[in-house]
C-alpha positions as MATLAB code, in Angstrom:
seq = 'XXXXXXXXXXXXXXXXXXXXXXXXXXXXXXXXXXXXXXXXXXXXXXXXXXXXXXXXXXXXXXXXXXXXXXXXXXXXXXXXXXXXXXXXXXXXXXXXXXXXXXXXX';
ca = [
     103.735  114.192  128.174;
     101.735  113.594  125.026;
     100.770  116.291  122.553;
      97.200  116.378  121.236;
      98.284  115.612  117.666;
      99.895  112.365  118.869;
      96.405  111.086  119.669;
      95.272  111.588  116.067;
      94.958  108.329  114.162;
      96.300  109.965  111.013;
      99.452  111.008  112.876;
      99.924  107.527  114.362;
      99.561  105.971  110.934;
     102.000  108.455  109.444;
     104.602  107.401  112.031;
     104.057  103.750  111.079;
     104.500  104.766  107.443;
     107.827  106.437  108.277;
     108.978  103.215  109.951;
     107.912  101.210  106.908;
     109.748  103.521  104.500;
     112.927  103.348  106.588;
     112.811   99.532  106.675;
     112.090   99.369  102.968;
     114.798  101.827  101.938;
     117.381   99.975  104.029;
     117.146   97.335  101.296;
     117.773   99.783   98.450;
     121.183   99.711   96.756;
     123.841  101.946   98.295;
     123.979  103.880   95.026;
     120.510  105.249   95.824;
     121.405  106.317   99.371;
     121.629  110.008   98.505;
     118.995  109.937   95.786;
     115.706  108.117   96.078;
     116.352  106.848   99.616;
     116.906  110.355  100.900;
     113.916  111.708   98.975;
     111.558  108.975  100.165;
     112.604  109.324  103.777;
     112.258  113.096  103.715;
     108.798  112.865  102.132;
     107.624  110.284  104.680;
     108.944  112.356  107.582;
     107.303  115.432  106.107;
     103.884  113.785  106.343;
     104.099  113.386  110.113;
     105.996  116.635  110.646;
     103.424  118.754  108.857;
     100.551  117.115  110.730;
     102.300  117.944  114.003;
     103.126  121.489  112.961;
      99.643  122.115  111.614;
      98.081  120.883  114.823;
     100.161  123.407  116.731;
      98.877  126.357  114.722;
      96.166  128.547  116.158;
      94.270  129.628  113.054;
      92.459  127.102  110.884;
      93.929  128.607  107.706;
      97.416  127.889  109.017;
      96.403  124.382  110.085;
      94.932  123.772  106.647;
      98.132  124.936  104.937;
     100.288  122.438  106.862;
      97.805  119.612  106.414;
      97.861  120.279  102.675;
     101.658  120.111  102.678;
     101.362  116.794  104.488;
      98.967  115.503  101.836;
     101.376  116.610   99.098;
     104.143  114.599  100.718;
     101.881  111.539  100.726;
     101.626  111.842   96.949;
     105.377  112.180   96.599;
     106.145  108.754   98.118;
     104.406  106.503   95.576;
     106.008  108.516   92.788;
     109.493  107.806   94.105;
     108.739  104.138   94.720;
     107.312  103.835   91.250;
     110.419  105.359   89.698;
     112.644  102.937   91.553;
     110.712   99.731   90.831;
     109.239  100.255   87.402;
     111.449  102.726   85.622;
     111.149  100.751   82.401;
     107.347  100.897   82.372;
     106.928  104.675   82.717;
     106.908  105.531   78.991;
     104.336  102.799   78.326;
     102.169  103.994   81.199;
     102.327  107.617   80.044;
     101.260  106.491   76.576;
      98.326  104.704   78.180;
      97.413  107.856   80.074;
      97.531  109.904   76.880;
      95.464  107.300   75.046;
      92.854  107.326   77.818;
      91.985  110.948   77.109;
      89.119  111.662   74.726;
      90.278  112.907   71.359;
      89.498  116.544   70.609;
      86.795  117.267   68.048;
];
């Protein structure tokens, strides 16, 4: 038996993303097992889980709420990967972000 949401391309891709995150985090140091590894895996699983749960809701407002939660989890993953791989560059990047803003008059 296949649920309707399993036919959605976005759901299928989210499952592939979960697999990718699990393979990737298997290579992380054991010291990160309960930190970034756990956070990344939970965020990746949340993407697919919220798509599935949203698809099962009757009202569009409820569907929309779960799909938005899924989208939020998508944004959480790059943040955690960025922290792991380029922790030293964050202050420099934030300075660049600040400098990119127009100066107030």
